[in-house]
N, C-alpha and C positions, 0 to 999 in steps of 0.2 A: 251660908259660909262654905267656902271651897275646902275640901279635905285635902291634906298633904299625905302623899303616899309614904313618905319617910316615917310617919307615925305608926304605920301598919306593917311595915316589913322590918321587924325588929326580933331579936331572939325571944322565943316563947310565943309569938303571934302565929296565927295560922292564916295562910294565904292559899286560896283555891284558884287554880289556873284553868281557865276554859280554853280548850284547844291546845293542851299541854304538849302534844306530839309535834307541834309546828317548829319550823326550822329555827326560829328565835325564841320560842317558848320553852323548848327542852333545856337549853343551856341556862335560861333564866331560872327554871325549877332547880337545877343543880346548884347554881350560885346562891339562891335564897336558902336552900337546905344547908349549904356550907356555912351560912351566916347565922344558923340557929333558928331559922323560920320552919314551922311545921307546914310542909307543903303537901297538898292534895291536888288532884286534877281530873280532867275529863277529856275524852277525845272521840272522834267519830268512829274510829276503827283501830284494831290491833295493828301493831307495827313493831319493827326492830327497836325504834326509839322508845316506844311505850314499854317494851319488855326491859330495855336498859334502865329506864327510870324506876320501874318496879324493883329491879335488882338492887337499886340504891335505897330501897325502903320508902319510895314515894308511891302511895296508893293512886291508881288511875282507874277510873270508871269509864267503860265504853258506852257512849250515848250521853245525851244532854238531859239529865233528870233534875227536876226542881229541887228535890231533897238533898242534892249533892252539895249544895252551898251552905246548908244549915250548920251553924257553929263556926263558920269562917269569920275571921276579923275583917278580911277584904277579899275581893274577887279581882283577878286580873285576866283580861281577855286579849286574844289576838284580833288583828284588824278584821278578820273574816267573820267574827262573831258579832251579830247585830243585836239590837235592843229587843227584838222579838224572840231571841233565844230563851228557852224555858229557864235556864239557870240564871240568866240576867234578870228576867222578869221576877224570879224568886228572890234574887238578892235585893232588888228594889223593894219588894214587899216587906222583907225582913230588915230594911234599912241598913244593908251591908254595902259599904262604899265599893263602887266599881271603877277600876282604873284600867288604862290602856297599857299594853305591853311596853311601848316606848317610854311611858312615864316611869315604869319600874326599872328599866335599864338606865334611864337618866339618873334615878336616885342611886343605883348601884355604882355608876361610874364615879360618883363623888367620893367613893371610898378607895379609889385607885389614884396613885400619884400621877400616872400617865393614862389618859383616855384618848386614844387615837381613833378618830372617827372619819371614815372615808365616804364622801358624798359626791354626787354628779349624776347627770342624766344617764350616763352609761359608763361602763368600765369599773363599777364599784366593786363587784365580786372579784374580778381578777386582781385589782390593786389591793384589796383587803387581803386576798390570798398571798400576794407577794409580800406584803408587810408581815404576815404570819410566818412565812418562810425565813425572812430576815431576822425577826426577833427570836425565833426558835434557834437559828444558827448562832445568834449572839448569846444564847443560854438565858434568856430573860423569863422563860416559863410564863408566857402571856395567857390570859384568857381571851377567847376569840368568839365572835358572833358573826357569822358570814351567811350570805343568802344562797349558798350552793355547796355541794359536797366538795371537800378538798381531800385529795387522795392521801396526803401526809397525815391527815387527822382521821380519815375514814368516815367522816361525817361533816356537818357544817358548823361544829362548834368545838370548843375546847375550854375546860375549866382549869386554869393554871393557878399557881401560888405566887406568882410574881406581882410586881406593882404596876403592870401595864395591862390594859384591856384594849383590844382591837375590834372595832365594830363597823360593819357596813351600815351606812346611815341613809335611809331612803327619804326622799322629799315628799312622797305621796301622802296626802292628808296632812302634811307638815309634821310627820312623825319625828323627823330629826330635830325639830325644835324642842322636843322634850329631853334631848341628850345633854350631856355636860362635857364637851370636848375640851381637852387641853391642847390637842392639835387637831385642827379641822382641815382635812384635805378636800379641795374643790377641783374635780377633774374637768368638768365642762358644765355649761348651763345652757339647755336647749328647750324648745317647746315640746313638752310631753305631759302626760296625765291631764289632758285639757277637759277631762270630765270633773276634775276638781279645781284646777287653777283656771283663772279667767283668761289669761294670755301669758305671753312670754314676760312682760313686765311684772306680772304677779309672781311668776317663778323667780325672777331675779330678786324681787323683794324678799322672798322666802330664803333664798340662799344668802342674802345679805344678813338676815336675822341669824341664820345658822353661824356665819363667820363671827357675828358680834358675840356669840356665846363664849368664845375663848377668853380665859381670864387674862388680866394684866396685873402684875408682871407674870412671865413664865409661860404664857400661851403663844401659840403660832397658828397662822393660817398658811397652808402650803397650797399655792394656787397655779394652775396651768395658764401660763401667760400666752399660750398660742391660741387660747380660745377667747375671741372678742367679747363674748357675753360675760365671761368670767372677769375680764378687765373692767367692763362696764358695771358689773355688780359690785366690784370692790373699789370703785372710784371714790376718792377721798377717805378711804378706810384708814383709821388711825392706829389700829393695833398692829403688832408685828406680823408681817407678811413675807413669806419665803417663797419666791417664784421659781417655776421651772419651765424649761422650754426645749424643744427638739433642736432648734437651730439659733435662737436669739442669745448671743453671748452676753447680753446685758442682764439676763436673768440670773438669779442667785445660783441656779443649778441647771446645767445643760449637758447634752450629749456631744461628744467630740470624737473624731477618728472613727466615725460609724462605718462599718463594712458589713457586707452580707455574704453568707455562704449557704448555698442550698435553702435560700429563703429565710435563714436565721441571722439575727443581728449580733454583732460584737461592737462594743463601744466603751469609751472612758466616761465616767460621770464626774464632771467638773463641778465642785461646789465652793463657792466663795473664792473662785480664781484658782483653786488647787485641785489637783487630781484626788478624788475621793475613793473611787473604785474602778476596777476594770471588769466589765460585765459581758458575759456571753449568755444570751437567752436561748431557751429551748422552745420558745413560742415566737411565731413570726409577726410581721406587720409593724408599721410605724406607730400604730396605736398602742402596741404593747411596749414599745421603746418609751412612749410617753407615760404609760402606766408604771414602768419600772423607774422612771425619773420621779414620779410621784411618791413611790414607796421609798426610794432612796432619800428624797427630800425630808420625808417624815422621819426616817431613821437618822438622818443628819442632825436635825434640830433636837432630837432626843438623845443625842450623844452616843449613838451606836457606831462602832468602828466600821470602816469601809470593807474590812475583810468579811464581816458578817453579811454585808450587802452582796458581795461577790459569791459567797457560799450559798446564801439563801436563794438568790435568783438563779444560780446554776442548777439548783435542785428543782426548781419550779417547772412543771410540765403542763400547767393549766388546771383550772378548776372544772368540776363537772359541768357539762353542757356548755363549755367554752372552747370551741373547736376541738371537741372530744372525739377521738377516733373510736368508732363502734366496731369496725371490722372491714371485710372486703366482700364483694359480690361479683363474680365473673370477671375478675381483674380490675374492678372499679374499687377505689377506697371510699368508704362511707364514713362521714363525720357528721357530728351533730353540734349546733350552736344555738344559744339562747337569744341571739340578736332579734329585737322586735321593734326597733326604732330606725329610721332611714340612715342616721349617722352610724349606727352600729352595723347595719347591713353593708353600707359602703366600705367601712373599715374591713369587715370580714371578706367581702368579694374582692376588693383591691388587693388584700394580702393573698387570697387564694390564687389570683391571677399571676402572682410572682413565683408560685410553686411550679413544679415540673409536671404539669398535667396537660393532656391534650384537650380537655374539655371540662368546664365547670358547670355542673347541673345543680341548680338551687330549687329545692322543694320548700316553699315558703308558706307558712300558715300565719296570716296576719293576726294580731292580738288586740281585741276589742274593737267595736264599731266606731267609737269616738275617735280613737287614735288613727284608725284607717281613713276615716272621713276627713279629719283635720290635716293629715299628712299625705293624702291620696297622691298628689302629683309628684311628691318626693319619692314615694315608694315606687311609682312608675319609673322614674329616671333611674334610680339606683338598681332596680331589678334588671335593667337592661345591661348591666355589667356582667351578668351570667350568660354563658353561651346558650343555656336553655333554663327558662323559669317554669316551674310547675307550681301552680296555686291550689291550695286547698281552702275549704270554707273558713271564714273568720272564726276564731276561737273567742266566744262571747265573754268568758270569765264572769264578771259581776254584772254584765249588761244584757239588755234586750235590744233588738234591732228596731230603732225608730228613725233611722237616718237614710235608709234606702241604699246603703253602701254594701258592696259585696266583692268577693274575690274574682268572681266572674268578670265584673267590670274592670277590675285591675288587669286581669289577663287580656282583655280586649285591647288595652292601650299599650301592651308590651309585645313588640314584634316576635313572633315565634312561640309566645308563651302558651302554656297549656293549662286548662282548668280541670281538676278532678273533684267529684262531689263528696269524697270521703277519704279517710286515711288508707283503707284497704285498696281503693281504686288507685290512689297515688302510689302505694307500694307496688301494685301490679304494673303500673305504667313504668316506674323506675326499673323494675325487673326486665321489662321488655326492651328498654332502650340502653341499659347499661353496657358499656364497652371497656375492654382493657385500656387503661390510661385515663379513665374518667375520675374526676373528683365529684362525688355526689354528697351534697350538703343537705341535711334536714334542718330547717331554721325557723325558730319562733319560740315564744314563751309558754306556749300551750303544750299540747301532747303530740306534736308532729314527730317527735323522737321515735314514737311507736312505729311510724312508717319505716324508718331506717332499721329499727330492730327486727321488723317483720321481714325486711329484705335479707338481712344477715341470716336469719333462721332458715330462709328458703335456699340459701347457698349450699 
């Protein structure tokens, strides 16, 4: 008989969180404690997050010890913690129910009037961050769970006292299907995470299930009508759907009077045929105009005034590792970005080419062998948009190389591209070629940012 997590995260119960220092586990611990749950946890290393949790009275043990779970009513784990983990093995032995992080968040969301969940193959972190800025500007005191650091929060989460929770919602391993959205934002649907999903149709089916989670009445799906796969995913969808588009005036929300100054956009947000807000963004690229429309659409259906959209987006300068300026080296600006899918890379490099730089240098670290192999030709094409591509070895993450794919092979297909066998070598190469007027980008979801940081330190 399947256990329900709702029965175990109640006042007086004890929940033990394995990997409590993680980006979405730490806010979970805070929210559970605020609801009267006795929370304990473990993590692999000391961190500012762990210190913060201890300051709140949450005991955290460093290391994964079997005895840590004794006395717990349930164990909640992050996706990185597998069945072989000593704490999970111990929990099974003592017949303590083990739940996934996403299941806990889904149960918590049911306690909020508004659960705004942002999904999509890419753009999730930026759009979730934009929503956060808007709801803070509206004085809604939201709780937030985001997959990156947001400067306005100083971390990747926020525990508020309002009736709204804003959550980045990842499709990998169908995590987002455990959520309970009242507003489900779908930014795009593309082929990715093909180590889990069978193919694009499998991904579409998953996003369709996510959309079907919204309640009726009162729920909404906010959908990017510029993305063909989103339209196909929602074909025949019967629940309320609020569409947004960069240019299609048949969408419920679109951008009008779009102008650009020094690579940054200003535009009117038209919602249901009327001007809702006048927005000036401090981040560039058409993809960020689309992300802003997504955030504005979510705000609109939840009754947020246009003034808060204007104020919130005017204060947004980007999330951590999303076109984040790291510094300068010998007259070259050094930025870092998390892009690790060809569509994200295309958006980044297309935007970069609109800026006033003499040359765009892209140091790219592919993320996972399966993604690189499945999207190899697309990576080759999009990396040609850089004036110079510098490739470093594939960041393996959770994988081992069984496919024979490599960054060297990528570099061989890109005119003028350079391969360097490590981050130190990449940093040294960038130092050698950097010129005044260059834009140097370190790009990828792994640790490529360390090459940019090494460059800055050497200046």
